[in-house]
C-alpha positions as CSV (number, residue, x, y, z in Angstrom):
1,X,0.0,0.0,0.0
2,X,1.3,3.5,-0.8
3,X,2.7,5.7,2.0
4,X,0.2,8.3,3.2
5,X,1.0,11.9,2.4
6,X,1.6,14.4,5.2
7,X,-2.0,15.6,5.4
8,X,-3.5,12.1,5.0
9,X,-1.0,10.8,7.6
10,X,-2.0,13.4,10.1
11,X,-5.7,12.5,9.6
12,X,-4.9,8.8,10.0
13,X,-2.8,9.3,13.1
14,X,-5.6,11.3,14.7
15,X,-8.0,8.4,13.9
16,X,-5.5,5.8,15.2
17,X,-5.0,7.8,18.4
18,X,-8.7,8.2,18.9
19,X,-9.2,4.5,18.2
20,X,-6.6,3.6,20.8
21,X,-8.0,6.0,23.4
22,X,-9.5,3.3,25.6
23,X,-6.2,1.4,25.6
24,X,-4.3,4.6,26.3
25,X,-6.5,5.5,29.3
26,X,-5.9,2.1,30.8
27,X,-2.1,2.5,30.5
28,X,-1.6,6.2,31.1
29,X,-3.9,6.7,34.1
30,X,-1.9,4.3,36.1
31,X,1.4,5.8,34.9
32,X,0.2,9.3,35.9
33,X,-0.8,8.1,39.3
34,X,2.5,6.3,39.9
35,X,5.0,8.8,38.4
36,X,4.2,12.3,39.6
37,X,7.8,13.4,40.1
38,X,9.2,10.3,41.7
39,X,12.5,8.4,41.9
40,X,12.6,5.4,39.6
41,X,13.4,2.8,42.3
42,X,12.7,-0.9,42.6
43,X,9.2,-0.3,43.8
44,X,8.4,2.1,41.0
45,X,9.7,-0.3,38.4
46,X,7.7,-3.1,39.9
47,X,4.5,-0.9,39.7
48,X,5.4,0.0,36.1
49,X,5.8,-3.7,35.2
50,X,2.4,-4.4,36.7
51,X,0.9,-1.5,34.8
52,X,2.2,-2.8,31.5
53,X,1.0,-6.3,32.1
54,X,-2.4,-5.0,33.1
55,X,-2.5,-3.0,29.8
56,X,-2.0,-6.3,27.9
57,X,1.6,-5.8,26.8
58,X,2.4,-9.2,28.1
59,X,4.9,-10.4,30.7
60,X,7.9,-10.7,28.3
61,X,7.5,-7.2,26.7
62,X,6.9,-5.7,30.2
63,X,10.1,-7.2,31.6
64,X,12.1,-6.1,28.5
65,X,10.8,-2.5,28.8
66,X,11.4,-2.4,32.6
67,X,14.9,-3.7,32.2
68,X,15.6,-0.9,29.7
69,X,14.4,1.6,32.3
70,X,16.5,0.0,35.0
71,X,19.7,0.4,32.9
72,X,19.1,3.9,31.7
73,X,17.0,5.7,34.3
74,X,17.3,3.8,37.6
75,X,17.5,6.1,40.6
76,X,16.7,9.2,38.7
77,X,13.8,11.6,39.4
78,X,11.3,11.2,36.6
79,X,7.9,12.7,35.7
80,X,4.9,10.9,34.2
81,X,5.5,12.7,30.9
82,X,9.2,11.5,30.8
83,X,8.0,8.0,31.5
84,X,5.4,8.2,28.7
85,X,8.0,9.5,26.2
86,X,10.6,6.8,27.2
87,X,7.8,4.1,27.1
88,X,6.8,5.1,23.6
89,X,10.4,4.8,22.4
90,X,10.7,1.3,24.1
91,X,7.4,0.1,22.6
92,X,8.4,1.4,19.1
93,X,11.7,-0.5,19.4
94,X,9.7,-3.7,20.0
95,X,7.3,-3.0,17.2
96,X,9.7,-1.7,14.5
97,X,10.8,-5.2,13.2
98,X,7.3,-6.3,12.7
99,X,5.9,-3.2,11.0
100,X,5.9,-4.5,7.4
101,X,3.4,-3.8,4.7
102,X,1.5,-6.6,2.9
103,X,3.4,-6.4,-0.4
104,X,1.5,-7.6,-3.4
105,X,4.0,-9.1,-6.0
106,X,2.8,-8.4,-9.5
107,X,5.0,-11.2,-10.9
108,X,2.8,-13.7,-9.1
109,X,-0.4,-12.6,-10.8
110,X,-2.6,-13.5,-9.1
111,X,-1.0,-13.0,-5.7
112,X,-3.0,-15.3,-3.5
113,X,-3.8,-14.1,0.0
114,X,-5.4,-16.7,2.3
115,X,-7.2,-14.9,5.1
116,X,-7.6,-17.0,8.3
117,X,-8.9,-16.4,11.8
118,X,-11.6,-17.1,14.3
119,X,-15.1,-16.3,13.1
120,X,-16.0,-12.8,14.3
121,X,-12.5,-11.3,14.1
122,X,-13.2,-9.3,11.0
123,X,-11.9,-11.6,8.2
124,X,-14.6,-10.7,5.7
125,X,-14.5,-6.9,6.3
126,X,-10.7,-7.0,6.2
127,X,-10.8,-8.7,2.8
128,X,-13.3,-6.1,1.6
129,X,-11.2,-3.2,2.8
130,X,-8.0,-4.6,1.3
131,X,-9.8,-5.2,-1.9
132,X,-11.1,-1.7,-2.1
133,X,-7.6,-0.3,-1.4
134,X,-6.0,-2.5,-4.0
135,X,-8.6,-1.5,-6.6
136,X,-7.8,2.1,-5.9
137,X,-4.2,1.3,-6.8
138,X,-5.4,0.0,-10.2
139,X,-5.1,-3.7,-9.3
140,X,-7.6,-6.3,-10.5
141,X,-9.0,-8.1,-7.4
142,X,-11.1,-11.1,-6.9
143,X,-12.7,-12.5,-3.7
144,X,-13.4,-16.1,-2.9
145,X,-16.2,-16.8,-0.3
146,X,-14.5,-19.8,1.2
147,X,-16.4,-19.8,4.5
148,X,-19.0,-22.0,2.8
149,X,-21.0,-23.0,5.8
150,X,-21.9,-19.5,6.9
151,X,-24.5,-17.9,4.6
152,X,-24.0,-14.6,6.3
153,X,-20.2,-14.6,5.5
154,X,-20.9,-15.4,1.8
155,X,-23.6,-12.8,1.5
156,X,-21.5,-10.2,3.2
157,X,-18.6,-10.8,0.8
158,X,-21.0,-10.6,-2.2
159,X,-22.3,-7.3,-1.0
160,X,-18.7,-6.0,-0.6
161,X,-17.9,-7.4,-4.0
162,X,-20.7,-5.3,-5.5
163,X,-19.6,-2.2,-3.7
164,X,-16.0,-2.5,-4.6
165,X,-16.3,-3.8,-8.1
166,X,-14.4,-7.1,-7.2
167,X,-15.9,-10.3,-8.7
168,X,-16.8,-12.9,-6.0
169,X,-16.5,-16.7,-6.4
170,X,-19.2,-18.0,-4.2
171,X,-20.4,-21.6,-3.4
172,X,-23.3,-22.9,-5.5
173,X,-24.8,-24.2,-2.2
174,X,-24.1,-23.8,1.5
175,X,-21.6,-26.3,2.9
176,X,-19.8,-26.8,-0.5
177,X,-16.2,-28.0,-0.3
178,X,-14.1,-25.0,0.6
179,X,-11.0,-26.4,-1.1
180,X,-12.8,-27.0,-4.4
181,X,-14.1,-23.4,-4.3
182,X,-10.6,-22.1,-3.7
183,X,-9.3,-24.1,-6.6
184,X,-12.1,-22.8,-8.9
185,X,-11.4,-19.3,-7.7
186,X,-7.7,-19.5,-8.5
187,X,-8.4,-21.0,-11.9
188,X,-10.8,-18.2,-12.7
189,X,-8.5,-15.5,-11.3
190,X,-5.7,-16.8,-13.6
191,X,-8.0,-17.0,-16.6
192,X,-9.3,-13.4,-16.0
193,X,-5.9,-11.9,-15.4
194,X,-6.4,-10.9,-11.8
195,X,-3.6,-9.3,-9.8
196,X,-4.9,-10.4,-6.4
197,X,-7.1,-13.2,-5.1
198,X,-8.3,-12.8,-1.5
199,X,-9.7,-16.1,-0.1
200,X,-12.0,-16.0,2.9
201,X,-12.0,-19.1,5.2
202,X,-13.9,-20.7,8.0
203,X,-12.9,-20.1,11.6
204,X,-14.8,-22.6,13.7
205,X,-12.3,-23.2,16.4
206,X,-14.7,-25.3,18.5
207,X,-14.0,-28.0,16.0
208,X,-10.3,-27.5,15.7
209,X,-9.3,-30.8,14.1
210,X,-11.9,-30.4,11.3
211,X,-10.9,-26.8,10.7
212,X,-7.2,-27.7,10.5
213,X,-7.9,-30.4,7.9
214,X,-10.1,-28.0,5.9
215,X,-7.4,-25.3,5.8
216,X,-4.6,-27.7,5.0
217,X,-6.8,-29.1,2.2
218,X,-7.4,-25.6,0.8
219,X,-3.6,-25.1,0.7
220,X,-2.9,-28.5,-0.9
221,X,-5.6,-28.0,-3.6
222,X,-4.6,-24.5,-4.7
223,X,-1.0,-25.7,-5.0
224,X,-2.1,-28.0,-7.8
225,X,-2.5,-24.8,-9.8
226,X,0.3,-22.8,-8.3
227,X,2.9,-24.6,-6.2
228,X,4.0,-21.3,-4.6
229,X,0.4,-20.4,-3.4
230,X,-0.8,-19.1,-1.0
231,X,1.7,-16.3,-1.3
232,X,0.5,-14.7,1.9
233,X,-1.4,-16.2,4.9
234,X,-3.0,-13.3,6.8
235,X,-4.3,-14.0,10.3
236,X,-7.0,-11.6,11.5
237,X,-7.1,-10.9,15.2
238,X,-9.7,-9.0,17.2
239,X,-7.9,-6.6,19.6
240,X,-10.8,-6.8,22.0
241,X,-9.9,-10.4,22.9
242,X,-6.6,-9.2,24.5
243,X,-4.2,-12.0,25.5
244,X,-6.5,-14.6,23.8
245,X,-5.1,-13.3,20.5
246,X,-1.7,-15.0,21.5
247,X,-3.3,-18.4,21.8
248,X,-5.1,-17.9,18.4
249,X,-1.7,-17.2,16.8
250,X,-0.4,-20.5,18.2
251,X,-3.4,-22.4,17.0
252,X,-3.4,-21.1,13.5
253,X,0.4,-21.3,13.1
254,X,0.0,-25.1,13.8
255,X,-2.7,-25.3,11.0
256,X,-1.1,-23.2,8.3
257,X,2.1,-21.2,7.7
258,X,0.8,-17.8,9.0
259,X,2.9,-15.1,7.3
260,X,1.5,-11.9,8.8
261,X,-1.2,-10.4,11.0
262,X,-4.1,-8.0,10.7
263,X,-5.3,-6.6,14.0
264,X,-8.9,-5.3,13.9
265,X,-11.3,-3.5,16.2
266,X,-8.7,-1.4,18.0
267,X,-11.3,1.3,18.4
268,X,-13.6,-1.0,20.4
269,X,-10.8,-2.2,22.7
270,X,-9.0,-1.3,25.9
271,X,-6.5,-4.1,25.1
272,X,-4.6,-2.5,22.2
273,X,-1.4,-3.2,24.1
274,X,-1.7,-6.8,22.9
275,X,-0.1,-5.8,19.6
276,X,3.1,-5.2,21.6
277,X,2.8,-8.7,23.2
278,X,2.2,-10.2,19.8
279,X,5.4,-8.5,18.4
280,X,7.5,-9.6,21.3
281,X,6.2,-13.2,21.4
282,X,6.0,-14.1,17.8
283,X,7.9,-11.6,15.6
284,X,5.3,-12.0,12.9
285,X,4.8,-9.1,10.5
286,X,1.9,-6.9,11.5
287,X,0.7,-5.8,8.1
288,X,-2.4,-3.7,8.9
289,X,-4.4,-2.4,11.9
290,X,-8.1,-1.4,11.9
291,X,-9.8,1.3,13.9
292,X,-13.3,1.5,12.2
293,X,-15.7,0.3,9.6
294,X,-14.5,2.3,6.5
295,X,-11.9,1.1,4.0
296,X,-9.6,3.9,5.1
297,X,-9.8,2.8,8.7
298,X,-7.6,-0.2,7.9
299,X,-4.0,1.0,7.3
300,X,-0.4,-0.2,7.2
301,X,1.0,-0.6,10.6
302,X,3.7,1.9,11.6
303,X,5.6,1.3,14.8
304,X,6.2,4.9,15.9
305,X,2.7,6.1,15.3
306,X,1.2,3.1,17.1
307,X,3.6,3.4,20.1
308,X,2.9,7.1,20.5
309,X,-0.8,6.7,20.0
310,X,-0.9,4.0,22.6
311,X,0.7,6.2,25.3
312,X,-1.3,9.2,24.3
313,X,1.5,11.3,22.7
314,X,1.3,13.4,19.5
């Protein structure tokens, strides 16, 4: 996706910061209470660590950040504003390696993106938003409604297809074989000269073994047409689930080779700090984050903006 211009970027940062406001309040209210001109001693560092864990940054990231504070600021008088600024820098350092755009490779044509995740995490709307953005860039995009057991998911994708001008390959009947549908979609995408094929999938985790077999079958079958596909496996995570997002990454990594993450619904969450925990724990690229319903509310992830937005800095 193209870099935002200065004016556009300012508008996006304001939306990102507003979307993170509940997460910010959770984190900064505690920091303000703890660090009103106070020496950074063992007790203060312990309280900071507890604050970071409570804000869903996770134990490992919290310990890493606190150790950095211990080395550089231990024993010094600090204000809450100094702590926030230093915290933003520490968080950005953790996030920087994973802030990578979802690069569409024209040579692959179609670049196949398999979108996976638990039902309700925003897979279908993420596909729609990405499709709309790629269309604006002049790319030819096709959707595949691979969550064949959920009529609502198929209908939603068809509505988005009409809105965005992206053709949709949908099952002839509910419960059709998802792998067969993915195969047909790829064959059609190749025949029609598509640049991108975005494939929706089921996310019924209550029946994990069956879901694993279905996703693996989808991968096997599309590789009959293109042995390098899928070129990206995008896992969508709902920020409102907090630490549960980490267990979802582990589960889906066991099923398919997840290549990157999309974190949705940050605007409805007080648990936005989980993005830091994900970066620290897995090191998987975070391609995009979402803070609303519009296509422009899903944007490439940038470490510094997210870190500063999370701690409430401009």
